[in-house]
Backbone as XML, in Angstrom:
<?xml version="1.0"?>
<chain id="A" units="angstrom">
  <residue number="1" name="MET">
    <atom name="N" x="39.867" y="190.445" z="-126.202"/>
    <atom name="CA" x="40.614" y="191.124" z="-127.223"/>
    <atom name="C" x="41.775" y="190.254" z="-127.691"/>
  </residue>
  <residue number="2" name="SER">
    <atom name="N" x="41.851" y="189.958" z="-128.968"/>
    <atom name="CA" x="42.930" y="189.128" z="-129.489"/>
    <atom name="C" x="44.264" y="189.869" z="-129.489"/>
  </residue>
  <residue number="3" name="LEU">
    <atom name="N" x="44.223" y="191.161" z="-129.295"/>
    <atom name="CA" x="45.433" y="191.977" z="-129.257"/>
    <atom name="C" x="46.356" y="191.552" z="-128.108"/>
  </residue>
  <residue number="4" name="PHE">
    <atom name="N" x="45.786" y="190.989" z="-127.046"/>
    <atom name="CA" x="46.561" y="190.653" z="-125.851"/>
    <atom name="C" x="46.764" y="189.149" z="-125.669"/>
  </residue>
  <residue number="5" name="LYS">
    <atom name="N" x="46.622" y="188.372" z="-126.724"/>
    <atom name="CA" x="46.800" y="186.926" z="-126.608"/>
    <atom name="C" x="48.228" y="186.584" z="-126.215"/>
  </residue>
  <residue number="6" name="ARG">
    <atom name="N" x="48.351" y="185.553" z="-125.392"/>
    <atom name="CA" x="49.631" y="184.981" z="-125.000"/>
    <atom name="C" x="50.539" y="185.984" z="-124.289"/>
  </residue>
  <residue number="7" name="ARG">
    <atom name="N" x="49.966" y="186.768" z="-123.432"/>
    <atom name="CA" x="50.737" y="187.730" z="-122.641"/>
    <atom name="C" x="50.826" y="187.245" z="-121.200"/>
  </residue>
  <residue number="8" name="ARG">
    <atom name="N" x="51.907" y="187.598" z="-120.531"/>
    <atom name="CA" x="52.104" y="187.177" z="-119.145"/>
    <atom name="C" x="51.132" y="187.878" z="-118.202"/>
  </residue>
  <residue number="9" name="PHE">
    <atom name="N" x="50.836" y="189.146" z="-118.499"/>
    <atom name="CA" x="49.960" y="189.939" z="-117.649"/>
    <atom name="C" x="48.570" y="190.019" z="-118.262"/>
  </residue>
  <residue number="10" name="PRO">
    <atom name="N" x="47.542" y="190.140" z="-117.426"/>
    <atom name="CA" x="46.174" y="190.281" z="-117.948"/>
    <atom name="C" x="46.020" y="191.567" z="-118.764"/>
  </residue>
  <residue number="11" name="ALA">
    <atom name="N" x="45.096" y="191.534" z="-119.693"/>
    <atom name="CA" x="44.835" y="192.688" z="-120.560"/>
    <atom name="C" x="44.456" y="193.916" z="-119.740"/>
  </residue>
  <residue number="12" name="GLU">
    <atom name="N" x="43.763" y="193.726" z="-118.622"/>
    <atom name="CA" x="43.335" y="194.854" z="-117.795"/>
    <atom name="C" x="44.533" y="195.624" z="-117.245"/>
  </residue>
  <residue number="13" name="ILE">
    <atom name="N" x="45.574" y="194.904" z="-116.834"/>
    <atom name="CA" x="46.780" y="195.539" z="-116.291"/>
    <atom name="C" x="47.501" y="196.312" z="-117.394"/>
  </residue>
  <residue number="14" name="ILE">
    <atom name="N" x="47.635" y="195.695" z="-118.559"/>
    <atom name="CA" x="48.315" y="196.347" z="-119.681"/>
    <atom name="C" x="47.569" y="197.612" z="-120.081"/>
  </residue>
  <residue number="15" name="LEU">
    <atom name="N" x="46.255" y="197.504" z="-120.226"/>
    <atom name="CA" x="45.453" y="198.664" z="-120.622"/>
    <atom name="C" x="45.522" y="199.780" z="-119.589"/>
  </residue>
  <residue number="16" name="LEU">
    <atom name="N" x="45.493" y="199.419" z="-118.324"/>
    <atom name="CA" x="45.564" y="200.413" z="-117.256"/>
    <atom name="C" x="46.880" y="201.189" z="-117.325"/>
  </residue>
  <residue number="17" name="CYS">
    <atom name="N" x="47.982" y="200.483" z="-117.474"/>
    <atom name="CA" x="49.290" y="201.144" z="-117.546"/>
    <atom name="C" x="49.401" y="202.033" z="-118.782"/>
  </residue>
  <residue number="18" name="VAL">
    <atom name="N" x="48.962" y="201.522" z="-119.922"/>
    <atom name="CA" x="49.046" y="202.309" z="-121.157"/>
    <atom name="C" x="48.152" y="203.541" z="-121.052"/>
  </residue>
  <residue number="19" name="ARG">
    <atom name="N" x="46.947" y="203.362" z="-120.535"/>
    <atom name="CA" x="46.022" y="204.490" z="-120.411"/>
    <atom name="C" x="46.563" y="205.553" z="-119.458"/>
  </residue>
  <residue number="20" name="TRP">
    <atom name="N" x="47.065" y="205.141" z="-118.292"/>
    <atom name="CA" x="47.599" y="206.105" z="-117.334"/>
    <atom name="C" x="48.803" y="206.834" z="-117.905"/>
  </residue>
  <residue number="21" name="TYR">
    <atom name="N" x="49.660" y="206.120" z="-118.629"/>
    <atom name="CA" x="50.830" y="206.775" z="-119.210"/>
    <atom name="C" x="50.398" y="207.809" z="-120.249"/>
  </residue>
  <residue number="22" name="CYS">
    <atom name="N" x="49.486" y="207.427" z="-121.124"/>
    <atom name="CA" x="49.069" y="208.331" z="-122.203"/>
    <atom name="C" x="48.245" y="209.508" z="-121.686"/>
  </residue>
  <residue number="23" name="LYS">
    <atom name="N" x="47.365" y="209.264" z="-120.748"/>
    <atom name="CA" x="46.467" y="210.319" z="-120.280"/>
    <atom name="C" x="47.133" y="211.267" z="-119.282"/>
  </residue>
  <residue number="24" name="TYR">
    <atom name="N" x="47.890" y="210.712" z="-118.344"/>
    <atom name="CA" x="48.430" y="211.523" z="-117.257"/>
    <atom name="C" x="49.939" y="211.769" z="-117.353"/>
  </residue>
  <residue number="25" name="GLY">
    <atom name="N" x="50.625" y="211.105" z="-118.273"/>
    <atom name="CA" x="52.060" y="211.313" z="-118.429"/>
    <atom name="C" x="52.882" y="210.816" z="-117.253"/>
  </residue>
  <residue number="26" name="ILE">
    <atom name="N" x="52.400" y="209.805" z="-116.571"/>
    <atom name="CA" x="53.117" y="209.237" z="-115.426"/>
    <atom name="C" x="54.341" y="208.485" z="-115.949"/>
  </residue>
  <residue number="27" name="SER">
    <atom name="N" x="55.465" y="208.613" z="-115.275"/>
    <atom name="CA" x="56.685" y="207.943" z="-115.730"/>
    <atom name="C" x="56.533" y="206.426" z="-115.605"/>
  </residue>
  <residue number="28" name="TYR">
    <atom name="N" x="57.343" y="205.715" z="-116.380"/>
    <atom name="CA" x="57.299" y="204.250" z="-116.345"/>
    <atom name="C" x="57.656" y="203.736" z="-114.958"/>
  </residue>
  <residue number="29" name="ARG">
    <atom name="N" x="58.627" y="204.371" z="-114.339"/>
    <atom name="CA" x="59.050" y="203.955" z="-112.998"/>
    <atom name="C" x="57.923" y="204.163" z="-111.981"/>
  </residue>
  <residue number="30" name="ASP">
    <atom name="N" x="57.239" y="205.298" z="-112.058"/>
    <atom name="CA" x="56.127" y="205.562" z="-111.144"/>
    <atom name="C" x="54.969" y="204.596" z="-111.395"/>
  </residue>
  <residue number="31" name="LEU">
    <atom name="N" x="54.719" y="204.289" z="-112.659"/>
    <atom name="CA" x="53.665" y="203.313" z="-112.968"/>
    <atom name="C" x="54.000" y="201.945" z="-112.392"/>
  </residue>
  <residue number="32" name="ALA">
    <atom name="N" x="55.261" y="201.537" z="-112.514"/>
    <atom name="CA" x="55.677" y="200.250" z="-111.957"/>
    <atom name="C" x="55.492" y="200.243" z="-110.442"/>
  </residue>
  <residue number="33" name="GLU">
    <atom name="N" x="55.801" y="201.364" z="-109.812"/>
    <atom name="CA" x="55.621" y="201.497" z="-108.369"/>
    <atom name="C" x="54.138" y="201.417" z="-107.988"/>
  </residue>
  <residue number="34" name="MET">
    <atom name="N" x="53.292" y="202.082" z="-108.778"/>
    <atom name="CA" x="51.848" y="202.050" z="-108.517"/>
    <atom name="C" x="51.295" y="200.636" z="-108.679"/>
  </residue>
  <residue number="35" name="MET">
    <atom name="N" x="51.785" y="199.918" z="-109.674"/>
    <atom name="CA" x="51.333" y="198.540" z="-109.876"/>
    <atom name="C" x="51.809" y="197.645" z="-108.728"/>
  </residue>
  <residue number="36" name="GLN">
    <atom name="N" x="53.022" y="197.906" z="-108.241"/>
    <atom name="CA" x="53.546" y="197.131" z="-107.118"/>
    <atom name="C" x="52.683" y="197.332" z="-105.873"/>
  </residue>
  <residue number="37" name="GLU">
    <atom name="N" x="52.190" y="198.553" z="-105.666"/>
    <atom name="CA" x="51.297" y="198.823" z="-104.538"/>
    <atom name="C" x="50.001" y="198.035" z="-104.657"/>
  </residue>
  <residue number="38" name="ARG">
    <atom name="N" x="49.639" y="197.680" z="-105.874"/>
    <atom name="CA" x="48.418" y="196.906" z="-106.127"/>
    <atom name="C" x="48.697" y="195.405" z="-106.219"/>
  </residue>
  <residue number="39" name="GLY">
    <atom name="N" x="49.938" y="195.015" z="-105.925"/>
    <atom name="CA" x="50.289" y="193.603" z="-105.898"/>
    <atom name="C" x="50.730" y="193.031" z="-107.232"/>
  </residue>
  <residue number="40" name="VAL">
    <atom name="N" x="51.044" y="193.882" z="-108.197"/>
    <atom name="CA" x="51.487" y="193.423" z="-109.516"/>
    <atom name="C" x="52.932" y="193.855" z="-109.706"/>
  </residue>
  <residue number="41" name="GLU">
    <atom name="N" x="53.830" y="192.891" z="-109.801"/>
    <atom name="CA" x="55.250" y="193.173" z="-109.972"/>
    <atom name="C" x="55.562" y="193.268" z="-111.462"/>
  </residue>
  <residue number="42" name="VAL">
    <atom name="N" x="55.848" y="194.481" z="-111.926"/>
    <atom name="CA" x="56.145" y="194.700" z="-113.340"/>
    <atom name="C" x="57.306" y="195.681" z="-113.463"/>
  </residue>
  <residue number="43" name="ASP">
    <atom name="N" x="58.194" y="195.414" z="-114.392"/>
    <atom name="CA" x="59.375" y="196.246" z="-114.603"/>
    <atom name="C" x="59.025" y="197.475" z="-115.447"/>
  </residue>
  <residue number="44" name="PRO">
    <atom name="N" x="59.638" y="198.619" z="-115.169"/>
    <atom name="CA" x="59.353" y="199.815" z="-115.974"/>
    <atom name="C" x="59.619" y="199.625" z="-117.467"/>
  </residue>
  <residue number="45" name="SER">
    <atom name="N" x="60.639" y="198.828" z="-117.813"/>
    <atom name="CA" x="60.925" y="198.601" z="-119.238"/>
    <atom name="C" x="59.814" y="197.797" z="-119.906"/>
  </residue>
  <residue number="46" name="THR">
    <atom name="N" x="59.138" y="196.953" z="-119.143"/>
    <atom name="CA" x="57.997" y="196.209" z="-119.680"/>
    <atom name="C" x="56.855" y="197.162" z="-119.993"/>
  </residue>
  <residue number="47" name="ILE">
    <atom name="N" x="56.603" y="198.103" z="-119.099"/>
    <atom name="CA" x="55.548" y="199.097" z="-119.334"/>
    <atom name="C" x="55.891" y="199.940" z="-120.558"/>
  </residue>
  <residue number="48" name="MET">
    <atom name="N" x="57.166" y="200.291" z="-120.710"/>
    <atom name="CA" x="57.588" y="201.058" z="-121.882"/>
    <atom name="C" x="57.296" y="200.275" z="-123.171"/>
  </residue>
  <residue number="49" name="ARG">
    <atom name="N" x="57.598" y="198.991" z="-123.175"/>
    <atom name="CA" x="57.307" y="198.165" z="-124.359"/>
    <atom name="C" x="55.815" y="198.094" z="-124.618"/>
  </residue>
  <residue number="50" name="TRP">
    <atom name="N" x="55.003" y="197.987" z="-123.560"/>
    <atom name="CA" x="53.545" y="197.973" z="-123.736"/>
    <atom name="C" x="53.072" y="199.260" z="-124.389"/>
  </residue>
  <residue number="51" name="VAL">
    <atom name="N" x="53.570" y="200.392" z="-123.899"/>
    <atom name="CA" x="53.146" y="201.686" z="-124.445"/>
    <atom name="C" x="53.536" y="201.786" z="-125.915"/>
  </residue>
  <residue number="52" name="HIS">
    <atom name="N" x="54.764" y="201.414" z="-126.247"/>
    <atom name="CA" x="55.220" y="201.503" z="-127.636"/>
    <atom name="C" x="54.452" y="200.550" z="-128.541"/>
  </residue>
  <residue number="53" name="HIS">
    <atom name="N" x="54.056" y="199.405" z="-128.013"/>
    <atom name="CA" x="53.371" y="198.398" z="-128.824"/>
    <atom name="C" x="51.871" y="198.644" z="-128.926"/>
  </residue>
  <residue number="54" name="TYR">
    <atom name="N" x="51.228" y="198.948" z="-127.803"/>
    <atom name="CA" x="49.763" y="198.997" z="-127.766"/>
    <atom name="C" x="49.154" y="200.382" z="-127.955"/>
  </residue>
  <residue number="55" name="ALA">
    <atom name="N" x="49.848" y="201.443" z="-127.591"/>
    <atom name="CA" x="49.252" y="202.786" z="-127.673"/>
    <atom name="C" x="48.791" y="203.154" z="-129.085"/>
  </residue>
  <residue number="56" name="PRO">
    <atom name="N" x="49.585" y="202.910" z="-130.132"/>
    <atom name="CA" x="49.094" y="203.258" z="-131.476"/>
    <atom name="C" x="47.840" y="202.485" z="-131.874"/>
  </residue>
  <residue number="57" name="GLU">
    <atom name="N" x="47.779" y="201.210" z="-131.525"/>
    <atom name="CA" x="46.607" y="200.396" z="-131.869"/>
    <atom name="C" x="45.381" y="200.837" z="-131.082"/>
  </residue>
  <residue number="58" name="ILE">
    <atom name="N" x="45.556" y="201.136" z="-129.811"/>
    <atom name="CA" x="44.437" y="201.596" z="-128.983"/>
    <atom name="C" x="43.930" y="202.933" z="-129.500"/>
  </residue>
  <residue number="59" name="GLU">
    <atom name="N" x="44.853" y="203.837" z="-129.853"/>
    <atom name="CA" x="44.453" y="205.140" z="-130.384"/>
    <atom name="C" x="43.653" y="204.975" z="-131.679"/>
  </residue>
  <residue number="60" name="LYS">
    <atom name="N" x="44.099" y="204.079" z="-132.531"/>
    <atom name="CA" x="43.399" y="203.831" z="-133.792"/>
    <atom name="C" x="41.981" y="203.315" z="-133.544"/>
  </residue>
  <residue number="61" name="ARG">
    <atom name="N" x="41.827" y="202.434" z="-132.574"/>
    <atom name="CA" x="40.508" y="201.876" z="-132.266"/>
    <atom name="C" x="39.597" y="202.901" z="-131.600"/>
  </residue>
  <residue number="62" name="VAL">
    <atom name="N" x="40.152" y="203.785" z="-130.794"/>
    <atom name="CA" x="39.356" y="204.797" z="-130.095"/>
    <atom name="C" x="38.870" y="205.868" z="-131.063"/>
  </residue>
  <residue number="63" name="ARG">
    <atom name="N" x="39.694" y="206.225" z="-132.031"/>
    <atom name="CA" x="39.333" y="207.282" z="-132.985"/>
    <atom name="C" x="38.053" y="206.965" z="-133.748"/>
  </residue>
  <residue number="64" name="ARG">
    <atom name="N" x="37.768" y="205.697" z="-133.952"/>
    <atom name="CA" x="36.542" y="205.307" z="-134.655"/>
    <atom name="C" x="35.303" y="205.829" z="-133.953"/>
  </residue>
  <residue number="65" name="TYR">
    <atom name="N" x="35.362" y="205.932" z="-132.637"/>
    <atom name="CA" x="34.189" y="206.289" z="-131.841"/>
    <atom name="C" x="34.160" y="207.763" z="-131.433"/>
  </residue>
  <residue number="66" name="GLN">
    <atom name="N" x="35.189" y="208.513" z="-131.744"/>
    <atom name="CA" x="35.264" y="209.894" z="-131.282"/>
    <atom name="C" x="34.542" y="210.886" z="-132.176"/>
  </residue>
  <residue number="67" name="GLY">
    <atom name="N" x="34.293" y="210.556" z="-133.396"/>
    <atom name="CA" x="33.629" y="211.507" z="-134.280"/>
    <atom name="C" x="34.618" y="212.442" z="-134.943"/>
  </residue>
  <residue number="68" name="HIS">
    <atom name="N" x="34.107" y="213.238" z="-135.860"/>
    <atom name="CA" x="34.954" y="214.143" z="-136.634"/>
    <atom name="C" x="35.266" y="215.415" z="-135.845"/>
  </residue>
  <residue number="69" name="ARG">
    <atom name="N" x="36.491" y="215.849" z="-135.935"/>
    <atom name="CA" x="36.906" y="217.093" z="-135.293"/>
    <atom name="C" x="37.347" y="218.060" z="-136.380"/>
  </residue>
  <residue number="70" name="SER">
    <atom name="N" x="36.899" y="219.289" z="-136.262"/>
    <atom name="CA" x="37.353" y="220.291" z="-137.229"/>
    <atom name="C" x="38.715" y="220.817" z="-136.800"/>
  </residue>
  <residue number="71" name="GLY">
    <atom name="N" x="39.414" y="221.421" z="-137.724"/>
    <atom name="CA" x="40.744" y="221.927" z="-137.433"/>
    <atom name="C" x="40.744" y="223.284" z="-136.753"/>
  </residue>
  <residue number="72" name="SER">
    <atom name="N" x="39.577" y="223.934" z="-136.643"/>
    <atom name="CA" x="39.558" y="225.260" z="-136.033"/>
    <atom name="C" x="38.583" y="225.300" z="-134.862"/>
  </residue>
  <residue number="73" name="TRP">
    <atom name="N" x="38.773" y="226.259" z="-134.003"/>
    <atom name="CA" x="37.863" y="226.462" z="-132.879"/>
    <atom name="C" x="37.859" y="227.948" z="-132.546"/>
  </residue>
  <residue number="74" name="ARG">
    <atom name="N" x="36.824" y="228.350" z="-131.906"/>
    <atom name="CA" x="36.682" y="229.762" z="-131.536"/>
    <atom name="C" x="36.406" y="229.870" z="-130.043"/>
  </residue>
  <residue number="75" name="GLN">
    <atom name="N" x="36.931" y="230.914" z="-129.474"/>
    <atom name="CA" x="36.679" y="231.181" z="-128.068"/>
    <atom name="C" x="35.929" y="232.505" z="-127.986"/>
  </residue>
  <residue number="76" name="TYR">
    <atom name="N" x="34.789" y="232.457" z="-127.353"/>
    <atom name="CA" x="33.979" y="233.655" z="-127.202"/>
    <atom name="C" x="34.228" y="234.248" z="-125.825"/>
  </residue>
  <residue number="77" name="VAL">
    <atom name="N" x="34.549" y="235.522" z="-125.800"/>
    <atom name="CA" x="34.849" y="236.203" z="-124.548"/>
    <atom name="C" x="33.781" y="237.260" z="-124.321"/>
  </residue>
  <residue number="78" name="ALA">
    <atom name="N" x="33.170" y="237.206" z="-123.168"/>
    <atom name="CA" x="32.162" y="238.215" z="-122.829"/>
    <atom name="C" x="32.868" y="239.507" z="-122.446"/>
  </residue>
  <residue number="79" name="GLN">
    <atom name="N" x="32.453" y="240.593" z="-123.045"/>
    <atom name="CA" x="33.059" y="241.889" z="-122.738"/>
    <atom name="C" x="32.096" y="242.703" z="-121.884"/>
  </residue>
  <residue number="80" name="CYS">
    <atom name="N" x="32.600" y="243.242" z="-120.809"/>
    <atom name="CA" x="31.767" y="244.032" z="-119.896"/>
    <atom name="C" x="31.920" y="245.502" z="-120.135"/>
  </residue>
</chain>
């Protein structure tokens, strides 16, 4: 991916942090701690910059593959 050219950390680490933050809402500090447990020393402010920089682009690329969503939905409840 050319999106991650000339970065200090591998694209896999950046994507993992951004994905975990967006999907699970893990704090930057907790993510940095989790990465440290895996042997990757990264500052929480670095993860914050990754999220601010890469999350919009990743979301844009993912939306292409998700298909169309309608604005309404219905919930059917079985009545006994």
